[in-house]
LOVEX-724446 format. One line per field, with one value per residue: residue number from 0; residue in three letters; x, y, z of N, C-alpha, C in turn. Coordinates in nm, 4 decimals, padded with zeros to 6 digits, m for minus. Example, Ala and Ser with C-alpha at 12.3 -4.5 7.8 and 13.67 -1.06 7.14 Angstrom:
<rs>
fimar (0, 1)
miro (ALA, SER)
n_px (01.3190, 01.2850)
n_py (m00.5690, m00.2250)
n_pz (00.7800, 00.7080)
ca_px (01.2300, 01.3670)
ca_py (m00.4500, m00.1060)
ca_pz (00.7800, 00.7140)
c_px (01.3200, 01.2900)
c_py (m00.3300, 00.0030)
c_pz (00.7800, 00.7870)
</rs>
This chain:
<rs>
fimar (0, 1, 2, 3, 4, 5, 6, 7, 8, 9, 10, 11, 12, 13, 14, 15, 16, 17, 18, 19, 20, 21, 22, 23, 24, 25, 26, 27, 28, 29, 30, 31, 32, 33, 34, 35, 36, 37, 38, 39, 40, 41, 42, 43, 44, 45, 46, 47, 48, 49, 50, 51, 52, 53, 54, 55, 56, 57, 58, 59, 60, 61, 62, 63, 64, 65, 66, 67, 68, 69, 70, 71, 72, 73, 74, 75, 76, 77, 78, 79, 80, 81, 82, 83, 84, 85, 86, 87, 88, 89, 90, 91, 92, 93, 94, 95, 96, 97, 98, 99, 100, 101, 102, 103, 104, 105, 106, 107, 108, 109, 110, 111, 112, 113, 114, 115, 116, 117, 118, 119, 120, 121, 122, 123, 124, 125, 126, 127, 128, 129, 130, 131, 132, 133, 134, 135, 136, 137, 138, 139, 140, 141, 142, 143, 144, 145, 146, 147, 148, 149, 150, 151, 152, 153, 154, 155, 156, 157, 158, 159, 160, 161, 162, 163, 164, 165, 166, 167, 168, 169, 170, 171, 172, 173, 174, 175, 176, 177, 178, 179, 180, 181, 182, 183, 184, 185, 186, 187, 188, 189, 190, 191, 192, 193, 194, 195, 196, 197, 198, 199, 200)
miro (MET, ASN, HIS, VAL, THR, PRO, VAL, LEU, ILE, ASN, LEU, GLU, SER, LEU, LEU, GLU, LEU, SER, VAL, ARG, LEU, ASN, THR, SER, GLN, ASP, SER, MET, PHE, ILE, LEU, ASN, SER, VAL, LEU, LEU, SER, LEU, MET, GLY, LYS, LEU, LYS, LEU, SER, ARG, ALA, SER, VAL, LEU, ILE, PRO, ASN, LYS, GLU, LYS, THR, LYS, PHE, LEU, PHE, ASN, ILE, SER, LYS, GLY, ARG, TYR, GLU, LEU, ASP, GLU, ILE, GLU, TYR, PHE, GLU, ILE, GLU, ASP, PHE, ARG, GLU, PHE, GLU, ALA, ASP, LYS, TYR, PRO, GLU, ASN, ILE, LEU, LEU, ASP, ASN, GLY, PHE, LYS, PHE, CYS, ILE, PRO, ILE, LYS, HIS, GLN, ASN, LYS, ILE, LEU, ALA, VAL, LEU, CYS, PHE, GLY, ASN, LYS, TYR, PHE, ASP, GLU, ALA, LEU, THR, GLU, GLU, GLU, LYS, TYR, TYR, ILE, GLN, LEU, VAL, ALA, ILE, ILE, THR, ALA, ASN, ALA, MET, GLN, VAL, VAL, ASN, ASP, ARG, LEU, SER, LEU, ILE, LYS, ALA, LYS, THR, ASN, LEU, GLU, HIS, ARG, ASN, GLN, LEU, LEU, GLN, THR, PHE, PHE, GLU, MET, SER, ARG, ASP, PHE, SER, THR, LEU, LEU, THR, ARG, LYS, GLN, ILE, LEU, ARG, MET, LEU, SER, TYR, HIS, LEU, MET, GLY, GLN, ALA, HIS, GLY)
n_px (00.0846, 00.0595, 00.1891, 00.0780, 00.2421, 00.2195, 00.3620, 00.3529, 00.0789, 00.0393, 00.1896, 00.0438, m00.1926, m00.1024, m00.0285, m00.2758, m00.4140, m00.2564, m00.2951, m00.5704, m00.5793, m00.4182, m00.5632, m00.7531, m00.8909, m00.9440, m00.8765, m01.0097, m01.1493, m00.9328, m00.8220, m01.0402, m01.0663, m00.8269, m00.8571, m01.0757, m00.9617, m00.7399, m00.8719, m01.0312, m00.8419, m00.6687, m00.8422, m00.9420, m01.0873, m01.1848, m01.1498, m00.9977, m00.9468, m00.7196, m00.6816, m00.4461, m00.4849, m00.4306, m00.2654, m00.1335, m00.2089, m00.4130, m00.5645, m00.8135, m01.0929, m01.1678, m01.2626, m01.4518, m01.4730, m01.6584, m01.7722, m01.7262, m01.6532, m01.5144, m01.4208, m01.2081, m00.8571, m00.5684, m00.2781, m00.0070, 00.3307, 00.4416, 00.6335, 00.6462, 00.5023, 00.3113, 00.2356, m00.0049, 00.0527, m00.0442, 00.0441, 00.1024, 00.0162, m00.1575, m00.2200, m00.3341, m00.6002, m00.6896, m00.6526, m00.8425, m01.0667, m01.0755, m00.8790, m00.5704, m00.3288, m00.1389, m00.0494, 00.1441, 00.0586, 00.2758, 00.4471, 00.7505, 00.8316, 00.6126, 00.3116, 00.0286, m00.1951, m00.3168, m00.3525, m00.5583, m00.6162, m00.8145, m00.8066, m00.7205, m00.9666, m01.0679, m00.8597, m00.6018, m00.2483, m00.0649, 00.1367, 00.4889, 00.5129, 00.2622, 00.2708, 00.4712, 00.3464, 00.1405, 00.2966, 00.3965, 00.1591, 00.0972, 00.2976, 00.2319, m00.0194, 00.0466, 00.1908, m00.0103, m00.1921, m00.0345, m00.0037, m00.2655, m00.2813, m00.0822, m00.1946, m00.4248, m00.3012, m00.1829, m00.4127, m00.5245, m00.3219, m00.3345, m00.5933, m00.5641, m00.3751, m00.5211, m00.7157, m00.5603, m00.4697, m00.7105, m00.7750, m00.5647, m00.6243, m00.8670, m00.7861, m00.6258, m00.8151, m00.9621, m00.7752, m00.7430, m00.9982, m01.0124, m00.8401, m00.9837, m01.1598, m01.2502, m01.3347, m01.3203, m01.5405, m01.6490, m01.4447, m01.4471, m01.7019, m01.6758, m01.4763, m01.6166, m01.8133, m01.6559, m01.5348, m01.7580, m01.8510, m01.6352, m01.6607, m01.8962, m01.8397)
n_py (m00.1202, 00.2205, 00.5065, 00.8334, 01.1252, 01.4189, 01.6293, 01.5685, 01.5837, 01.8560, 01.9616, 01.8745, 02.0144, 02.2785, 02.2841, 02.2407, 02.4676, 02.6698, 02.6300, 02.6869, 02.9575, 03.0854, 03.0675, 03.2533, 03.5808, 03.7777, 03.9659, 03.9789, 03.7391, 03.5664, 03.6336, 03.5756, 03.3008, 03.2087, 03.2751, 03.1077, 02.8595, 02.8399, 02.8714, 02.6416, 02.4298, 02.4696, 02.4956, 02.7464, 03.0123, 03.2653, 03.5184, 03.7755, 04.0129, 04.2703, 04.5754, 04.8110, 05.1697, 05.4257, 05.6237, 05.4929, 05.5066, 05.3836, 05.0590, 04.8936, 04.6923, 04.4361, 04.1793, 03.9596, 03.7023, 03.5873, 03.7465, 04.0848, 04.4257, 04.6038, 04.8364, 04.9689, 05.0215, 05.1601, 05.2005, 04.9671, 04.8542, 04.5507, 04.2660, 03.9897, 03.6711, 03.7190, 03.7050, 03.8586, 04.1108, 04.2131, 04.4543, 04.6250, 04.8782, 04.9141, 04.6511, 04.5505, 04.6183, 04.4514, 04.2079, 04.2351, 04.2048, 03.9429, 03.8446, 03.6749, 03.6383, 03.7441, 03.7768, 03.9236, 03.9926, 04.0236, 04.1869, 04.2360, 04.3856, 04.5494, 04.5950, 04.4217, 04.3245, 04.2248, 03.9330, 03.8373, 03.6334, 03.4388, 03.2456, 02.8917, 02.6361, 02.5182, 02.6452, 02.5647, 02.5778, 02.7079, 02.4959, 02.4781, 02.3815, 02.4428, 02.7221, 02.7654, 02.6633, 02.8521, 03.0733, 02.9914, 02.9790, 03.2499, 03.3508, 03.2267, 03.3433, 03.6176, 03.6134, 03.5291, 03.7432, 03.9521, 03.8787, 03.9198, 04.1992, 04.2877, 04.2063, 04.3673, 04.6170, 04.6026, 04.5875, 04.8384, 05.0051, 04.9360, 05.0249, 05.3019, 05.3574, 05.2958, 05.4928, 05.7273, 05.6896, 05.7075, 05.9739, 06.0996, 06.0201, 06.1507, 06.4237, 06.4315, 06.3956, 06.6228, 06.8259, 06.7813, 06.8359, 07.1053, 07.2221, 07.2541, 07.4502, 07.7965, 08.0147, 08.1555, 08.1047, 07.8697, 07.6902, 07.6850, 07.5785, 07.3229, 07.2175, 07.2046, 07.0123, 06.7826, 06.7470, 06.7034, 06.4683, 06.3037, 06.3006, 06.1637, 05.9218)
n_pz (00.0000, m00.0916, 00.0682, 00.1097, 00.1575, 00.3745, 00.2554, m00.0183, m00.0605, m00.0109, m00.2211, m00.4435, m00.3946, m00.4188, m00.6900, m00.8158, m00.7247, m00.8371, m01.1134, m01.1306, m01.0507, m01.2397, m01.4704, m01.4507, m01.5161, m01.3427, m01.0678, m00.8202, m00.8161, m00.7987, m00.5444, m00.3770, m00.4227, m00.3132, m00.0411, 00.0310, m00.0256, 00.1538, 00.3987, 00.4012, 00.3792, 00.5982, 00.8035, 00.9057, 01.0948, 01.0124, 00.7541, 00.5517, 00.2856, 00.2509, 00.0892, m00.0183, m00.0187, m00.2749, m00.1708, 00.0255, 00.2945, 00.4202, 00.4694, 00.2910, 00.3607, 00.1586, 00.0635, 00.2565, 00.4993, 00.7432, 01.0497, 01.1395, 01.2406, 01.0762, 00.8216, 00.7162, 00.7852, 00.9448, 00.7426, 00.7408, 00.7446, 00.6011, 00.5562, 00.5377, 00.6355, 00.9277, 01.2705, 01.4677, 01.7199, 02.0433, 02.1502, 01.9467, 01.7159, 01.4078, 01.4643, 01.6967, 01.6737, 01.4735, 01.6029, 01.8080, 01.6581, 01.5930, 01.4211, 01.3592, 01.2198, 00.9284, 00.5790, 00.3225, m00.0218, m00.2627, m00.5326, m00.6772, m00.4514, m00.4171, m00.2509, m00.3258, m00.2045, 00.1225, 00.3058, 00.5673, 00.8534, 01.0860, 01.3935, 01.3895, 01.3926, 01.7129, 01.8301, 01.7619, 01.7103, 01.4299, 01.2328, 01.1451, 00.8892, 00.7848, 00.7916, 00.6037, 00.3792, 00.3483, 00.2792, 00.0303, m00.1148, m00.1149, m00.2839, m00.5291, m00.5643, m00.5913, m00.8323, m01.0117, m00.9893, m01.0865, m01.3509, m01.4399, m01.3984, m01.5754, m01.8169, m01.8237, m01.8384, m02.0909, m02.2506, m02.1954, m02.2960, m02.5663, m02.6284, m02.5866, m02.7858, m03.0171, m02.9955, m03.0235, m03.2844, m03.4184, m03.3701, m03.5086, m03.7704, m03.7991, m03.7824, m04.0079, m04.2117, m04.1658, m04.2246, m04.4961, m04.5900, m04.5186, m04.6972, m04.9262, m04.8748, m04.8523, m04.6921, m04.3604, m04.1988, m04.3086, m04.2560, m03.9736, m03.9344, m04.0480, m03.8831, m03.6422, m03.7052, m03.7450, m03.4928, m03.3318, m03.4409, m03.3707, m03.0943, m03.0604, m03.1676)
ca_px (00.0000, 00.1382, 00.1583, 00.0887, 00.2912, 00.1619, 00.4346, 00.2991, m00.0568, 00.0530, 00.2381, m00.0703, m00.2845, m00.0422, m00.0370, m00.4154, m00.4475, m00.1843, m00.3648, m00.6988, m00.5567, m00.3565, m00.6602, m00.8483, m00.8580, m01.0097, m00.7993, m01.0965, m01.1729, m00.8092, m00.8120, m01.1490, m01.0325, m00.7182, m00.9147, m01.1541, m00.8712, m00.6639, m00.9645, m01.0721, m00.7301, m00.6095, m00.9532, m00.9320, m01.2201, m01.2282, m01.0467, m01.0296, m00.8456, m00.6960, m00.6233, m00.3959, m00.5279, m00.3212, m00.1750, m00.0743, m00.2408, m00.5125, m00.6031, m00.9579, m01.1362, m01.2280, m01.3371, m01.4616, m01.5311, m01.6741, m01.8303, m01.6493, m01.7076, m01.4118, m01.4259, m01.0732, m00.7635, m00.4488, m00.1767, 00.1121, 00.4274, 00.4512, 00.7262, 00.6280, 00.4051, 00.3206, 00.1328, m00.0298, 00.0904, m00.1432, 00.1010, 00.1373, m00.0965, m00.2980, m00.2391, m00.4230, m00.7390, m00.7181, m00.6663, m00.9708, m01.1732, m01.0682, m00.7737, m00.4506, m00.2071, m00.1591, 00.0639, 00.1262, 00.0688, 00.3680, 00.5198, 00.8630, 00.8245, 00.4896, 00.2025, m00.0952, m00.3020, m00.2751, m00.4509, m00.5651, m00.6903, m00.8384, m00.7528, m00.7685, m01.0699, m01.0189, m00.7439, m00.4745, m00.1436, m00.0159, 00.2669, 00.5844, 00.4797, 00.1451, 00.3164, 00.5449, 00.2448, 00.0760, 00.3913, 00.3994, 00.0324, 00.1082, 00.3819, 00.1506, m00.1239, 00.1084, 00.2214, m00.1365, m00.2462, 00.0477, m00.0394, m00.3904, m00.2492, m00.0082, m00.2897, m00.5080, m00.2170, m00.1698, m00.5418, m00.5371, m00.2270, m00.3886, m00.7084, m00.5120, m00.3123, m00.6286, m00.7801, m00.4699, m00.4722, m00.8373, m00.7632, m00.4758, m00.6994, m00.9659, m00.7169, m00.5813, m00.9324, m00.9982, m00.6804, m00.7722, m01.1208, m00.9874, m00.7658, m01.0791, m01.2470, m01.1879, m01.3698, m01.2983, m01.6661, m01.6618, m01.3452, m01.4959, m01.8158, m01.6255, m01.4074, m01.7199, m01.8743, m01.5613, m01.5167, m01.8826, m01.8504, m01.5359, m01.7119, m02.0056, m01.7944)
ca_py (00.0000, 00.3426, 00.6098, 00.9687, 01.2117, 01.5539, 01.7148, 01.5409, 01.6385, 02.0003, 01.9890, 01.8578, 02.1259, 02.3988, 02.2750, 02.2605, 02.6075, 02.7501, 02.6185, 02.7568, 03.1019, 03.1379, 03.0683, 03.3616, 03.7162, 03.8646, 03.9674, 03.9508, 03.5948, 03.5048, 03.6539, 03.5016, 03.1586, 03.1819, 03.2769, 02.9860, 02.7443, 02.8354, 02.8489, 02.5014, 02.3388, 02.4877, 02.5049, 02.8790, 03.0576, 03.3829, 03.5685, 03.8988, 04.0714, 04.4125, 04.6390, 04.9447, 05.2789, 05.4777, 05.7028, 05.4036, 05.5559, 05.2940, 04.9348, 04.8779, 04.5525, 04.4169, 04.0532, 03.9197, 03.5740, 03.5959, 03.8727, 04.1843, 04.5598, 04.6888, 04.8698, 05.0115, 05.0263, 05.2361, 05.1242, 04.9255, 04.7830, 04.4067, 04.2065, 03.8447, 03.6148, 03.7838, 03.6831, 03.9889, 04.1319, 04.3004, 04.5839, 04.7001, 04.9401, 04.8800, 04.5061, 04.5211, 04.6305, 04.3265, 04.1047, 04.2554, 04.1630, 03.7992, 03.8043, 03.6302, 03.6517, 03.7902, 03.7615, 04.0137, 03.9482, 04.1257, 04.1665, 04.3304, 04.4673, 04.6289, 04.5206, 04.4200, 04.2952, 04.1533, 03.8343, 03.8238, 03.5139, 03.4160, 03.1214, 02.7619, 02.5836, 02.4582, 02.7258, 02.4970, 02.6632, 02.6715, 02.4287, 02.5429, 02.3379, 02.5198, 02.8589, 02.7610, 02.6427, 02.9823, 03.1580, 02.9467, 03.0227, 03.3944, 03.3714, 03.1879, 03.4447, 03.7400, 03.5927, 03.5266, 03.8791, 04.0358, 03.8421, 03.9922, 04.3420, 04.3088, 04.1929, 04.4877, 04.7275, 04.5886, 04.6246, 04.9836, 05.0660, 04.9139, 05.1147, 05.4380, 05.3679, 05.3013, 05.6244, 05.8263, 05.6687, 05.7596, 06.1195, 06.1384, 06.0022, 06.2592, 06.5485, 06.4216, 06.4203, 06.7638, 06.9110, 06.7612, 06.9110, 07.2484, 07.2702, 07.2832, 07.5591, 07.9281, 08.1129, 08.1227, 08.0515, 07.7323, 07.6108, 07.6661, 07.4884, 07.1881, 07.1748, 07.1712, 06.8854, 06.6729, 06.7245, 06.6460, 06.3289, 06.2306, 06.2856, 06.0642, 05.7992)
ca_pz (00.0000, m00.1005, 00.1675, 00.0553, 00.2639, 00.3752, 00.1614, m00.1508, m00.0630, m00.0245, m00.3558, m00.5336, m00.3690, m00.4755, m00.8358, m00.8523, m00.7004, m00.9349, m01.2419, m01.1204, m01.0427, m01.3612, m01.5798, m01.4239, m01.5602, m01.2446, m00.9436, m00.7071, m00.8179, m00.7507, m00.3996, m00.3120, m00.4319, m00.2186, 00.0937, 00.0518, m00.0277, 00.2790, 00.5097, 00.3999, 00.4014, 00.7307, 00.9007, 00.9662, 01.1353, 00.9374, 00.6638, 00.4798, 00.1965, 00.2692, m00.0292, 00.0164, m00.1052, m00.3571, m00.0879, 00.1250, 00.4289, 00.4777, 00.4045, 00.2792, 00.3677, 00.0267, 00.0646, 00.3966, 00.5368, 00.8878, 01.0963, 01.2154, 01.2189, 01.0153, 00.6789, 00.6807, 00.8968, 00.9098, 00.6680, 00.8147, 00.6619, 00.6275, 00.4609, 00.5260, 00.7288, 01.0594, 01.3710, 01.5281, 01.8592, 02.1083, 02.1881, 01.8256, 01.6449, 01.4308, 01.4762, 01.8090, 01.6271, 01.4022, 01.7060, 01.8757, 01.5666, 01.5694, 01.3285, 01.4312, 01.1402, 00.7913, 00.4876, 00.2079, m00.1611, m00.3144, m00.6578, m00.6843, m00.3293, m00.4125, m00.1880, m00.4024, m00.1082, 00.2436, 00.3499, 00.7129, 00.8934, 01.2273, 01.4505, 01.3457, 01.4817, 01.8374, 01.8727, 01.7373, 01.6539, 01.2974, 01.2300, 01.0557, 00.7530, 00.7419, 00.7641, 00.4778, 00.2760, 00.3288, 00.2078, m00.1087, m00.1743, m00.1366, m00.4024, m00.6444, m00.5777, m00.6427, m00.9737, m01.0862, m00.9915, m01.1731, m01.4884, m01.4679, m01.4084, m01.7003, m01.9268, m01.8249, m01.8849, m02.2362, m02.3107, m02.1844, m02.3898, m02.7005, m02.6443, m02.6011, m02.9173, m03.1168, m02.9839, m03.0833, m03.4293, m03.4672, m03.3699, m03.6188, m03.8938, m03.8043, m03.8148, m04.1459, m04.2945, m04.1487, m04.2988, m04.6380, m04.6173, m04.5069, m04.8138, m05.0337, m04.8295, m04.8667, m04.5904, m04.2200, m04.1472, m04.3550, m04.1829, m03.8362, m03.9384, m04.0734, m03.7608, m03.5446, m03.7449, m03.7225, m03.3494, m03.2816, m03.4841, m03.2915, m02.9585, m03.0570, m03.2313)
c_px (00.0879, 00.0919, 00.1810, 00.1271, 00.2212, 00.2304, 00.3800, 00.1581, m00.0513, 00.0987, 00.1250, m00.1695, m00.2328, m00.0520, m00.1791, m00.4559, m00.3816, m00.2529, m00.4947, m00.6794, m00.5060, m00.4467, m00.7625, m00.7973, m00.9161, m00.9354, m00.8848, m01.1318, m01.0517, m00.8014, m00.9194, m01.1191, m00.9254, m00.7706, m00.9884, m01.0649, m00.7960, m00.7543, m01.0046, m00.9590, m00.6772, m00.7140, m00.9458, m01.0710, m01.2718, m01.1145, m01.0936, m00.9131, m00.8389, m00.6263, m00.5731, m00.4546, m00.4063, m00.2186, m00.0977, m00.0890, m00.3396, m00.5162, m00.7557, m00.9921, m01.2200, m01.3140, m01.3370, m01.5291, m01.5392, m01.7226, m01.7300, m01.6958, m01.6087, m01.4379, m01.2876, m00.9872, m00.6393, m00.3448, m00.0604, 00.2020, 00.4307, 00.5351, 00.6967, 00.5188, 00.4241, 00.2031, 00.1175, 00.0083, m00.0001, m00.0886, 00.1428, 00.0110, m00.0630, m00.3247, m00.3363, m00.5709, m00.7801, m00.7359, m00.8015, m01.0887, m01.1583, m00.9641, m00.6455, m00.3215, m00.2412, m00.0345, 00.0406, 00.1306, 00.1501, 00.4246, 00.6242, 00.8534, 00.7045, 00.3782, 00.0761, m00.2151, m00.2386, m00.3881, m00.4447, m00.6559, m00.7082, m00.7727, m00.7959, m00.8798, m01.0049, m00.8890, m00.6109, m00.3748, m00.1052, 00.1183, 00.3603, 00.5560, 00.3606, 00.1825, 00.3887, 00.4484, 00.1751, 00.1673, 00.4000, 00.2724, 00.0374, 00.1904, 00.3036, 00.0435, m00.0688, 00.1382, 00.0946, m00.1970, m00.1664, 00.0222, m00.1667, m00.3619, m00.1760, m00.1016, m00.3783, m00.4300, m00.2001, m00.2988, m00.5600, m00.4456, m00.2777, m00.5049, m00.6633, m00.4492, m00.4171, m00.6975, m00.6931, m00.4684, m00.6000, m00.8349, m00.6764, m00.5471, m00.8015, m00.9008, m00.6670, m00.6974, m00.9750, m00.9067, m00.7039, m00.8970, m01.0964, m00.9203, m00.8583, m01.1712, m01.1736, m01.2156, m01.3447, m01.4228, m01.6845, m01.5647, m01.3928, m01.6137, m01.7705, m01.5536, m01.5076, m01.7835, m01.7832, m01.5454, m01.6408, m01.8916, m01.7535, m01.5865, m01.8177, m01.9619, m01.7457)
c_py (00.1249, 00.4421, 00.7468, 01.0621, 01.3472, 01.6468, 01.6964, 01.5971, 01.7902, 02.0390, 01.9778, 01.9728, 02.2545, 02.3998, 02.2994, 02.4067, 02.6972, 02.7484, 02.6979, 02.9093, 03.1588, 03.1306, 03.1807, 03.4950, 03.8204, 03.8552, 03.9331, 03.8023, 03.5213, 03.5141, 03.5756, 03.3516, 03.1205, 03.1800, 03.1468, 02.8626, 02.7306, 02.8094, 02.7016, 02.4069, 02.3461, 02.5015, 02.6358, 02.9390, 03.1771, 03.4324, 03.6974, 03.9384, 04.2206, 04.4672, 04.7780, 05.0518, 05.3377, 05.5546, 05.6193, 05.4602, 05.4625, 05.1623, 04.9295, 04.7287, 04.5231, 04.2917, 04.0006, 03.7832, 03.5706, 03.7343, 03.9568, 04.3223, 04.6548, 04.7102, 04.9102, 05.0156, 05.1012, 05.1457, 05.0873, 04.8457, 04.6356, 04.3437, 04.0587, 03.8001, 03.6773, 03.7440, 03.8129, 03.9919, 04.2387, 04.4382, 04.6673, 04.7514, 04.9440, 04.7296, 04.4707, 04.5303, 04.5032, 04.2110, 04.1138, 04.2094, 04.0177, 03.7528, 03.7731, 03.6469, 03.7003, 03.7636, 03.8531, 03.9392, 04.0558, 04.0848, 04.2762, 04.4349, 04.5616, 04.5426, 04.5342, 04.4000, 04.2322, 04.0587, 03.8205, 03.7061, 03.5093, 03.2865, 02.9990, 02.7195, 02.5083, 02.5238, 02.6517, 02.5960, 02.6142, 02.6007, 02.5052, 02.5048, 02.4162, 02.6643, 02.8657, 02.7443, 02.7754, 03.0758, 03.1205, 02.9894, 03.1721, 03.4254, 03.3396, 03.2934, 03.5732, 03.7280, 03.5959, 03.6660, 03.9693, 04.0047, 03.9157, 04.1407, 04.3745, 04.3023, 04.3171, 04.6091, 04.7232, 04.6286, 04.7756, 05.0548, 05.0531, 05.0081, 05.2581, 05.4599, 05.3775, 05.4370, 05.7330, 05.8142, 05.7233, 05.9119, 06.1687, 06.1270, 06.1144, 06.3907, 06.5492, 06.4529, 06.5663, 06.8540, 06.8997, 06.8394, 07.0608, 07.3048, 07.3061, 07.3997, 07.6917, 08.0206, 08.0621, 08.0577, 07.9052, 07.6397, 07.5824, 07.5698, 07.3436, 07.1315, 07.1303, 07.0369, 06.7671, 06.6404, 06.6640, 06.4990, 06.2448, 06.2037, 06.1764, 05.9310, 05.6985)
c_pz (00.0000, 00.0050, 00.1051, 00.1694, 00.2604, 00.2758, 00.0210, m00.1652, m00.0821, m00.1644, m00.4570, m00.5180, m00.4318, m00.6278, m00.8843, m00.8363, m00.8046, m01.0708, m01.2397, m01.1217, m01.1742, m01.4831, m01.5616, m01.4785, m01.4655, m01.1113, m00.8224, m00.6996, m00.7615, m00.5988, m00.3243, m00.3122, m00.3307, m00.0751, 00.1228, 00.0588, 00.1043, 00.3986, 00.5176, 00.4352, 00.5444, 00.8414, 00.9806, 00.9855, 01.0568, 00.8501, 00.5981, 00.3908, 00.2226, 00.1447, 00.0094, m00.0758, m00.1779, m00.2750, 00.0134, 00.2668, 00.4998, 00.4002, 00.4037, 00.2816, 00.2442, 00.0176, 00.2077, 00.4110, 00.6891, 00.9282, 01.1746, 01.1697, 01.1508, 00.8662, 00.6274, 00.8057, 00.8514, 00.8432, 00.7591, 00.7214, 00.7016, 00.5169, 00.4355, 00.6228, 00.8676, 01.1469, 01.4504, 01.6758, 01.9204, 02.1404, 02.0666, 01.7571, 01.4962, 01.4419, 01.5882, 01.7699, 01.5527, 01.5007, 01.7750, 01.7902, 01.5210, 01.4700, 01.4056, 01.3520, 00.9998, 00.7085, 00.3679, 00.0750, m00.2317, m00.4500, m00.6697, m00.5721, m00.3239, m00.3545, m00.2726, m00.3108, 00.0154, 00.2824, 00.5007, 00.7495, 01.0445, 01.2733, 01.3709, 01.4413, 01.5981, 01.8845, 01.8590, 01.6775, 01.5151, 01.3099, 01.1363, 00.9104, 00.6988, 00.7112, 00.6306, 00.3604, 00.2443, 00.2500, 00.0598, m00.1822, m00.2047, m00.2614, m00.5298, m00.6719, m00.6380, m00.7918, m01.0594, m01.0976, m01.0845, m01.3200, m01.5304, m01.4869, m01.5377, m01.8207, m01.9379, m01.8743, m02.0360, m02.3077, m02.3078, m02.2831, m02.5337, m02.7279, m02.6655, m02.7383, m03.0270, m03.1153, m03.0475, m03.2352, m03.4914, m03.4728, m03.4850, m03.7530, m03.9115, m03.8434, m03.9592, m04.2406, m04.2865, m04.2313, m04.4491, m04.6779, m04.6144, m04.6321, m04.9293, m04.9976, m04.8325, m04.7499, m04.4501, m04.1598, m04.1865, m04.2799, m04.0409, m03.8316, m03.9589, m03.9512, m03.6562, m03.5776, m03.7150, m03.5744, m03.2856, m03.3206, m03.4057, m03.1512, m02.9516, m03.1157, m03.1321)
</rs>
């Protein structure tokens, strides 16, 4: 009879999760999938996704699993897996709301999100293997999210390029039309028609 080790089970779980995340084109789907996966595998009581605002002054609670009264919290620096301490602010607020640890989702030292979790059921402590598993999941999540961000950036760049090309084509047509007109009034009227058409196009 073959014995399947916990390490092999974790490896299979990571591969399955990686495939599922990397086929998604939605960052929120990715984060929600990771929360549910970790909560189920590690039997965690609650979870939430914190998203930093542009100014990096606050974290906004974006996806929530479990009851608590927080919508936002003051921004704090986090480099790796961290268990919250009661004498540190704003970690104490998270502790008061049932969260016990968190891990950042980072790409090239930029925080894309922070995952926060509550206790395991029956207040069991996380093993070192479980902490390492969470860290690996965070790396996979960051890569999947960056792929989505890169794809969205390419789509935006393509849209902007198409818009600029359309404007250039419009100005070219306008200059060609202007060359056949003689009066200032006719030129202004033609300019108005072209710009109105561009706005509604």
